C-alpha positions in Angstrom: -28.4 0.7 -12.3 -25.4 0.4 -14.6 -25.2 1.6 -18.2 -22.4 -0.1 -20.2 -21.3 1.8 -23.2 -19.9 0.2 -26.4 -16.1 0.2 -26.8 -16.7 2.4 -29.9 -18.8 4.9 -28.1 -17.7 8.5 -28.6 -17.3 11.2 -26.0 -20.4 13.0 -27.5 -22.5 9.8 -27.1 -21.3 9.4 -23.5 -22.2 13.0 -22.7 -25.6 12.5 -24.2 -26.4 9.6 -21.9 -25.1 11.6 -18.9 -27.4 14.4 -19.8 -30.4 12.1 -20.0 -29.7 10.7 -16.6 -29.4 14.2 -15.1 -32.6 15.3 -16.9 -34.7 12.7 -15.0 -33.3 13.8 -11.6 -30.6 11.1 -11.1 -26.9 11.3 -10.7 -24.6 9.8 -13.3 -21.1 8.5 -12.4 -19.0 7.9 -15.6 -16.2 5.4 -15.1 -13.8 5.3 -18.1 -12.1 1.9 -18.4 -9.4 0.3 -20.5 -11.8 -0.8 -23.3 -15.2 0.9 -22.5 -16.9 3.4 -20.2 -19.6 2.4 -17.7 -22.0 4.9 -16.1 -23.4 4.2 -12.7 -26.6 5.8 -11.6 -27.5 6.8 -8.0 -30.1 8.9 -6.4 -33.1 6.8 -7.2 -35.5 5.9 -4.4 -37.1 3.1 -6.3 -36.6 1.0 -9.5 -35.6 2.8 -12.6 -36.9 1.7 -16.0 -33.8 0.9 -17.9 -35.5 0.7 -21.3 -35.3 4.4 -21.8 -31.5 4.1 -22.0 -31.2 1.0 -24.1 -31.8 2.7 -27.5 -29.5 5.6 -26.9 -26.6 5.8 -29.3 -23.4 4.1 -28.0 -25.2 2.1 -25.3 -24.2 -1.6 -25.2 -26.4 -2.8 -22.3 -28.3 -1.7 -19.2 -27.7 -3.8 -16.0 -29.9 -3.7 -12.9 -27.7 -3.7 -9.8 -29.1 -5.7 -7.0 -26.3 -5.3 -4.5 -26.4 -2.6 -1.9 -23.3 -1.0 -3.3 -23.1 0.3 -6.9 -20.0 2.3 -7.5 -17.3 0.2 -5.8 -18.0 -3.0 -7.7 -16.1 -4.7 -10.5 -19.3 -4.6 -12.5 -18.9 -0.9 -12.9 -15.1 -0.9 -13.4 -13.4 -4.3 -14.1 -9.9 -2.7 -14.0 -8.3 -1.9 -10.6 -8.4 1.8 -9.7 -5.0 3.4 -9.4 -4.9 6.4 -7.1 -2.3 9.0 -8.1 -1.0 11.9 -6.2 2.0 13.6 -7.8 4.7 10.9 -8.4 3.1 8.6 -5.8 0.6 5.8 -6.8 -1.4 3.4 -4.8 -2.9 0.4 -6.6 -0.3 0.2 -9.4 2.6 -2.2 -9.9 4.7 -0.5 -7.1 4.0 -1.4 -3.5 3.0 1.7 -1.7 4.5 2.4 1.7 2.9 4.9 4.0 5.1 5.4 7.1 5.5 7.8 9.9 4.7 8.5 13.6 1.3 8.0 15.1 1.3 11.7 16.0 3.5 14.7 15.2 5.0 15.5 18.6 7.9 17.9 17.8 10.1 19.0 14.9 13.1 16.8 15.8 11.0 13.6 16.1 9.1 14.3 12.8 12.2 15.1 10.8 14.1 12.1 12.1 11.3 9.7 11.0 10.8 11.5 7.7 14.4 11.1 6.9 14.2 7.3 7.5 11.0 7.1 5.4 12.6 9.0 2.5 15.8 6.9 2.6 13.7 3.7 2.4 12.3 4.8 -1.0 8.7 5.3 0.4 6.7 8.2 -1.1 4.1 8.8 1.6 4.5 10.2 5.1 1.8 9.7 7.7 1.5 11.7 10.9 -1.4 12.7 13.1 -2.2 16.4 13.4 -5.3 15.6 15.4 -5.6 12.4 17.4 -9.0 11.0 18.5 -8.2 9.2 21.8 -10.3 7.0 24.1 -9.4 9.1 27.1 -9.9 12.9 27.1 -6.7 13.2 29.3 -4.2 11.7 26.8 -2.3 13.5 24.1 -4.7 14.7 21.4 -2.1 16.0 18.9 -0.5 19.4 18.3 -3.4 20.5 16.1 -2.7 23.3 13.7 0.8 23.8 15.1 1.8 20.5 13.5 1.0 21.8 10.0 4.1 24.0 9.9 6.2 20.9 10.6 4.3 18.8 8.0 4.7 21.5 5.4 8.5 21.7 6.0 8.7 17.9 5.7 6.9 17.9 2.4 9.2 20.6 1.1 12.5 19.1 2.5 11.9 15.5 1.7 9.4 15.5 -1.2 7.0 13.1 0.7 3.2 13.1 0.2 1.4 13.9 3.4 -1.3 11.6 4.8 -3.2 12.7 7.9 -6.5 12.0 9.6 -9.6 14.3 9.5 -11.4 14.1 12.8 -14.3 16.3 11.8 -15.6 18.3 8.8 -13.7 21.4 9.7 -10.4 19.6 9.2 -11.0 18.9 5.5 -10.2 22.4 4.3 -6.8 22.5 6.2 -5.8 19.1 4.8 -6.7 20.2 1.3 -4.4 23.2 1.7 -1.4 21.4 3.3 -1.9 17.7 2.7 -2.2 15.1 -0.1 -4.4 12.3 1.2 -7.3 12.5 3.7 -7.4 9.7 6.2 -10.7 8.6 7.7 -9.9 6.7 10.9 -11.6 3.6 12.3 -13.7 5.6 14.7 -15.0 7.8 11.9 -15.8 5.1 9.4 -19.5 5.6 9.9 -19.4 9.4 10.5 -21.7 9.9 7.4 -21.5 13.7 7.3 -17.7 13.4 7.3 -17.8 10.8 4.6 -20.0 13.1 2.4 -17.7 16.0 3.0 -14.6 14.0 1.9 -16.6 12.8 -1.1 -16.8 16.4 -2.3 -13.0 16.9 -1.8 -10.5 16.9 -4.6 -8.0 14.8 -2.5 -7.9 11.0 -2.4 -9.4 9.4 0.7 -7.9 6.6 2.8 -10.7 4.8 4.5 -9.9 2.6 7.5 -12.1 -0.2 8.5 -14.1 0.3 11.6 -13.2 -1.6 14.8 -16.1 -4.0 14.5 -17.2 -3.3 10.9 -18.3 -6.1 8.5 -17.0 -6.1 5.0 -20.3 -4.8 3.7 -20.4 -1.9 6.2 -16.9 -0.9 5.2 -17.6 -1.0 1.5 -20.8 1.0 1.9 -18.8 3.6 3.8 -16.7 3.9 0.7 -19.9 4.1 -1.4 -20.8 7.2 0.6 -17.6 8.9 -0.5 -17.9 7.8 -4.2 -21.6 8.8 -4.3 -20.5 12.4 -3.8 -18.2 12.3 -6.8 -14.8 11.4 -5.3 -13.7 8.1 -6.9 -10.1 8.1 -5.5 -10.7 5.9 -2.4 -8.2 3.6 -0.8 -9.4 0.9 1.6 -7.2 0.2 4.7 -7.5 -3.0 6.7 -6.4 -2.2 10.2 -7.8 -5.1 12.2 -11.0 -5.7 14.1 -11.8 -6.4 17.7 -12.2 -10.1 18.7 -11.8 -12.2 21.8 -8.0 -12.5 21.2 -5.8 -11.2 24.0 -2.4 -11.6 22.5 -2.9 -8.6 20.1 -4.5 -5.2 20.2 -6.8 -6.1 17.3 -7.0 -9.1 14.9 -5.7 -8.3 11.5 -8.2 -9.7 9.0 -5.9 -10.5 6.0 -8.7 -12.6 4.5 -10.5 -9.2 3.8 -7.9 -8.4 1.1 -8.7 -11.2 -1.4 -12.4 -11.0 -0.4 -12.4 -7.3 -1.5 -10.5 -8.2 -4.7 -13.5 -10.3 -5.8 -15.9 -7.5 -5.2 -14.3 -4.1 -5.7 -11.9 -2.3 -8.0 -10.6 -0.1 -5.1 -7.0 -0.5 -3.9 -6.5 -2.1 -0.5 -3.6 -1.6 1.9 -2.8 -3.2 5.3 -2.0 -1.5 8.6 -0.1 -4.1 10.6 0.8 -1.6 13.4 -2.8 -1.1 14.5 -3.7 -4.6 13.4 -1.4 -6.1 16.1 -0.5 -3.3 18.5 2.9 -4.9 19.2 6.1 -3.9 17.3 7.6 -7.4 17.0 4.5 -8.6 15.1 4.5 -5.7 12.6 7.1 -7.1 10.2 5.7 -10.7 9.8 2.2 -9.4 9.4 3.3 -6.8 6.9 4.9 -9.4 4.7 1.8 -11.6 5.1 -0.3 -8.7 3.9 1.9 -8.3 0.8 1.6 -12.1 0.2 -2.2 -12.0 0.1 -2.2 -9.2 -2.4 -2.3 -5.9 -0.5 -1.4 -2.8 -2.7 0.5 -1.2 0.1 1.4 -1.0 3.8 0.8 1.6 6.5 3.4 1.4 9.2 4.1 3.5 12.3 7.7 4.6 12.9 9.2 6.5 15.8 12.8 7.5 16.5 12.2 6.8 20.3 9.2 4.5 20.7 9.7 4.3 24.4 9.1 8.1 24.7 6.2 8.2 22.2 3.1 10.2 23.4 0.8 7.7 21.6 1.0 4.1 20.5 4.6 3.6 21.2 4.2 -0.1 21.7 3.4 -0.7 18.1 5.9 1.7 16.5 9.1 0.5 14.8 12.4 2.2 15.2 14.0 3.5 12.0 16.4 0.6 11.9 13.6 -1.9 12.4 11.6 -0.1 9.7 14.6 -0.4 7.2 14.8 -4.2 7.9 11.0 -4.4 7.2 11.0 -2.4 4.0 13.9 -3.8 2.0 12.9 -7.5 1.9 9.2 -6.7 1.7 9.6 -4.5 -1.4 11.9 -7.1 -2.9 9.4 -9.9 -2.3 6.6 -7.8 -3.7 8.5 -7.2 -7.0 9.7 -10.8 -7.1 6.2 -12.1 -6.6 5.1 -10.4 -9.8 7.8 -12.0 -11.9 7.2 -14.8 -14.4 9.7 -17.6 -13.9 10.1 -17.9 -17.7 12.3 -14.8 -18.2 12.5 -15.3 -22.0 8.7 -15.0 -22.5 8.2 -11.4 -21.5 10.0 -8.1 -22.0 8.0 -6.7 -19.1 9.3 -9.5 -16.8 12.9 -8.7 -17.7 12.4 -5.0 -17.2 10.9 -5.7 -13.7 13.8 -7.9 -12.9 16.3 -5.2 -13.9 14.3 -2.7 -11.8 14.6 -5.0 -8.8 18.4 -5.4 -9.3 18.8 -1.6 -9.7 16.8 -0.9 -6.6 18.9 -3.4 -4.6 22.1 -1.8 -5.7 20.8 1.8 -5.0 19.0 1.4 -1.7 21.0 2.0 1.5 19.1 -0.9 3.1 21.2 -3.4 1.2 24.6 -1.7 1.5 25.6 -3.0 4.9 24.8 -6.6 4.0 26.7 -6.2 0.7 29.7 -4.8 2.4 29.8 -7.7 4.9 29.6 -10.2 2.1 32.4 -8.5 0.2 34.6 -8.4 3.4 34.1 -12.1 4.0 34.8 -13.0 0.4 38.0 -10.9 0.5 39.2 -12.5 3.7 38.5 -16.0 2.4 40.4 -15.2 -0.9 43.5 -13.9 0.9 43.6 -17.0 3.2 43.4 -19.3 0.2 46.0 -17.6 -1.9 48.8 -19.5 -0.3 47.5 -22.9 -1.3 47.1 -24.4 -4.8 44.6 -22.8 -7.1 41.7 -24.8 -8.6 39.2 -23.7 -11.2 36.3 -25.0 -9.1 35.4 -27.2 -6.2 34.5 -29.8 -8.7 38.1 -30.1 -9.8 39.1 -31.1 -6.2 36.9 -34.2 -6.3 36.8 -35.0 -10.0 34.9 -38.2 -10.5 37.4 -39.2 -13.2 40.4 -38.8 -10.9 41.8 -41.7 -8.9 41.0 -41.9 -5.2 44.6 -41.3 -4.4 44.8 -38.2 -6.6 41.5 -36.8 -5.0 42.9 -37.4 -1.5 46.0 -35.5 -2.4 44.0 -32.5 -3.7 41.9 -32.3 -0.5 44.9 -32.5 1.7 46.6 -29.7 -0.1 43.8 -27.2 0.7 44.4 -24.8 3.6 42.3 -25.3 6.7 40.6 -21.9 6.2 39.2 -23.1 3.0 37.7 -26.3 4.4 34.2 -24.9 5.2 31.0 -25.9 3.5 31.4 -26.5 -0.1 28.5 -26.0 -2.5 
């Protein structure tokens, strides 16, 4: 059941409704919105008579929820949830980038990747402390030894730490040293782990299970929110199909599908979604195009030596080539073409230009363009100067005069003209 409060409802009236819900043995979930507050109710084993709430002060309406999920829906919260951790946000106007190695292997490897992540402008660093693997004989992660490395990375680079909890005992350590708890695909329906993270103060990044339907995935998120943790991030990481050209099939259609159902932010993991490094960049850009709030990308300074998932990891240079145009496209996609109609649009455009000038990813290309322009200018200085290419072939000039102008140009200036 969903209790929708009036826009004018006071905090005292909202608290009164919450107290009534608790008094009858149910659990209230207040969700403040931009214009009004909605209160979701869970814990009932059968139908609840909504008439007892309708006449309470500040109540606008009582809605019976017939869907299997109650807290993740747009009915409860029409505005998108923005998950904040320090200066990093997921679900806001800025495209979130979560990048790092599949697993923390040693200090040199982790710091090399963290440096590349920081230089790209990303705010989140991923790295596996514990690694659930199919084979018991493969690398399982450094365990608690990796926390010292992760703590130093957070202090040295100011990055927010995202790491996976394999069982309930990991939650306390992540709360002490990390910033976001990741629930992996294998643990999506580990219900005791979901409930434990639901009682945590940290945001939870919930990956889709290998063969999970959209409803199963959303109900897993419902488990977390039902325990009181509303900072949930959904991560599409591909599902298993009959396809043999990829490790998994990245279901990008899930992003707009969730947009029609839920207020939770959705990010895309093209690394696990493809399993092959050369596919990561195009699928990442496609994820942004369909409306993903962020990307989760695996990066390794020496993928050929990686102890886990080296085939899908990007090198730092490949990662830089992915991030710069992808962030640029993400910002540009939100721009209104009519610049004069919106101050917000102009400010976003200026933000894009400032980012392009400041980021190191654009500097090499800018330097090459400047070098070419300088070389072309010096080679053309010996010939006659024209105000523009249009003055060379002026439509008002005689054919003889136009021919004379073209013949006077040096050979080095006879390339493509605009």
